[in-house]
C-alpha positions in Angstrom: -27.6 44.8 27.9 -26.4 47.9 26.1 -25.5 47.9 22.4 -23.0 50.5 21.1 -20.3 51.1 18.5 -16.9 49.7 19.4 -14.5 52.5 20.0 -10.7 52.3 20.3 -10.6 52.0 24.1 -12.4 48.7 23.7 -10.3 47.2 21.0 -8.1 45.1 23.3 -11.1 43.8 25.2 -12.8 42.8 22.0 -9.7 40.9 20.8 -9.6 39.2 24.2 -13.2 38.2 23.8 -12.6 36.8 20.4 -9.6 34.7 21.6 -12.0 33.0 23.9 -14.8 32.5 21.4 -14.7 33.1 17.6 -11.0 32.4 17.0 -11.2 28.8 18.1 -15.0 28.1 17.7 -15.8 29.4 14.2 -16.3 26.4 11.8 -13.5 27.3 9.4 -11.1 28.3 12.1 -11.7 25.0 13.9 -11.3 23.0 10.7 -8.0 24.6 10.0 -6.8 24.2 13.6 -6.1 27.9 13.6 -5.6 28.3 17.3 -6.7 26.9 20.7 -9.2 28.6 22.9 -7.7 31.6 24.7 -4.9 31.9 22.2 -4.4 34.5 19.6 -3.5 34.4 15.9 -1.5 37.3 14.5 -3.1 37.4 11.1 -6.7 37.0 12.3 -6.1 39.6 15.0 -4.7 42.0 12.4 -7.7 41.4 10.3 -10.0 42.1 13.3 -8.1 45.3 14.2 -8.4 46.6 10.6 -12.1 45.9 10.6 -12.6 47.7 13.9 -10.9 50.7 12.4 -13.7 51.1 9.9 -15.8 52.2 12.9 -18.9 50.1 12.0 -18.6 47.3 14.6 -21.0 46.9 17.5 -20.7 45.2 20.9 -23.2 44.0 23.5 -22.0 45.1 26.9 -23.3 44.3 30.4 -24.0 46.7 33.2 -20.6 45.5 34.7 -18.8 46.6 31.5 -18.3 43.0 30.3 -18.4 42.3 26.6 -21.1 39.7 26.0 -20.9 39.7 22.2 -19.6 41.5 19.2 -20.2 41.9 15.5 -17.3 43.2 13.4 -18.4 45.0 10.3 -16.1 46.4 7.6 -16.2 48.7 4.7 -15.4 47.1 1.3 -14.6 49.2 -1.7 -14.6 48.1 -5.4 -10.9 46.9 -5.4 -11.5 43.2 -6.0 -7.8 42.4 -5.5 -7.4 44.1 -2.1 -8.1 40.9 -0.1 -5.7 38.8 -2.1 -3.0 41.4 -1.7 -3.3 41.2 2.1 -3.4 37.5 2.0 -0.2 37.2 0.0 1.6 38.9 2.9 0.6 36.1 5.4 3.0 33.2 6.1 0.4 31.3 8.2 -0.8 28.4 6.0 -3.8 27.6 8.1 -5.0 31.2 7.9 -4.4 31.2 4.2 -6.6 28.1 3.7 -9.5 29.9 5.3 -9.1 33.2 3.4 -8.3 31.5 0.1 -11.7 29.9 0.4 -13.4 33.2 1.3 -11.7 35.0 -1.5 -12.6 32.2 -3.9 -16.4 32.4 -3.3 -16.3 36.2 -3.3 -14.5 36.2 -6.6 -17.6 34.6 -8.1 -19.7 37.6 -7.5 -19.1 41.3 -8.3 -21.6 43.1 -6.1 -20.3 46.5 -7.3 -21.4 45.7 -10.9 -24.5 43.9 -10.1 -25.9 46.6 -7.9 -24.1 49.6 -9.4 -22.5 50.6 -6.0 -19.0 51.7 -4.9 -19.1 50.4 -1.3 -20.3 47.4 0.7 -21.2 47.0 4.3 -19.5 43.6 5.2 -20.5 41.5 8.2 -17.3 39.6 9.0 -17.3 38.3 12.6 -20.3 37.5 14.9 -19.5 36.2 18.3 -21.3 35.7 21.6 -19.8 34.6 24.8 -21.1 31.1 25.7 -22.5 32.2 29.0 -24.7 34.8 27.4 -26.0 32.6 24.5 -29.7 32.0 24.2 -30.6 35.6 25.1 -31.1 37.0 21.5 -27.8 38.9 21.6 -26.7 37.7 18.1 -30.1 38.7 16.7 -29.8 42.2 18.3 -26.3 42.7 17.0 -27.4 42.0 13.5 -30.4 44.4 13.9 -28.1 47.1 15.1 -25.7 46.5 12.2 -28.6 46.9 9.7 -29.5 50.2 11.4 -25.9 51.4 11.2 -25.6 50.5 7.6 -28.8 52.5 6.9 -27.4 55.5 8.8 -24.2 55.5 6.8 -26.1 55.2 3.5 -25.1 51.7 2.4 -27.3 50.1 -0.1 -26.1 46.5 0.3 -25.0 44.4 3.3 -22.9 41.3 2.6 -21.9 38.4 4.9 -19.8 35.3 4.4 -21.8 32.9 6.6 -19.6 29.9 7.4 -21.9 28.0 9.8 -25.5 26.7 9.8 -26.5 28.9 12.8 -25.3 32.2 11.3 -26.9 31.3 8.0 -30.3 30.7 9.6 -30.0 33.9 11.6 -29.1 36.1 8.7 -31.9 34.5 6.5 -34.4 35.3 9.3 -33.3 39.0 8.9 -34.1 39.1 5.2 -30.7 38.1 3.8 -30.8 36.3 0.5 -28.3 33.7 -0.9 -26.1 35.1 -3.6 -24.1 31.9 -4.0 -23.0 29.0 -1.9 -20.3 26.3 -1.8 -20.4 22.9 -0.1 -17.2 22.3 1.9 -16.7 18.8 0.5 -16.6 20.3 -3.0 -13.7 22.7 -2.3 -10.9 20.3 -2.9 -7.1 20.2 -3.6 -5.5 18.8 -6.8 -6.0 15.3 -5.5 -9.7 15.7 -5.0 -9.5 15.9 -1.2 -11.4 18.5 0.8 -9.0 21.4 1.8 -11.0 22.1 5.0 -12.9 19.3 6.7 -15.6 21.2 8.4 -17.5 19.4 11.2 -21.2 18.7 10.9 -23.8 20.4 11.0 -21.9 23.0 9.0 -21.8 21.7 5.5 -21.5 24.8 3.3 -20.4 28.4 3.0 -23.0 30.9 1.9 -22.5 34.4 0.5 -25.5 36.3 1.7 -26.7 39.8 1.0 -29.5 42.2 2.0 -30.7 45.2 0.0 -31.4 48.3 2.1 -34.4 50.4 1.0 
């Protein structure tokens, strides 16, 4: 398995990979009924393309040039309103449910003030094709991301970990919990959970790692 930066000629293949994995399988996407396996979602695909353009994302690719897994990493600057501005342009209510939650938990922490930095390395999407799982690909993608973050002189890596498995994996790589939110505590005006996330995924964690 080869690990390398995702360059523009692979963008379409990466999106195709995500349509068959992350877009339908990720806990929040699944809870919001964002899309079926193999289908796309315009807003999530745009979000993915914009992340790829930051040139920090990595793929695991086989000898046959098949994408086995990807990790999409983005650059975040100190404009705390940037994410909400993008979200306001969306008309997809299911997409907005997910990103309103992500924006909500991120609004609780100002990494830029806490660590006196002007940029963040943001792990946004981690996906491995089901037929390649159990081979340590996700672990290697995270390790390569940490290496890239160091090479580009980032001081802090952040991740919104939505599922139990990604949370455990990131914690095993030295990530700490900045804050967390149980899904059943994120409710509407009537006290009902906005996103009914399936077990064993019970909470959203905002994780970070300081780079020496």
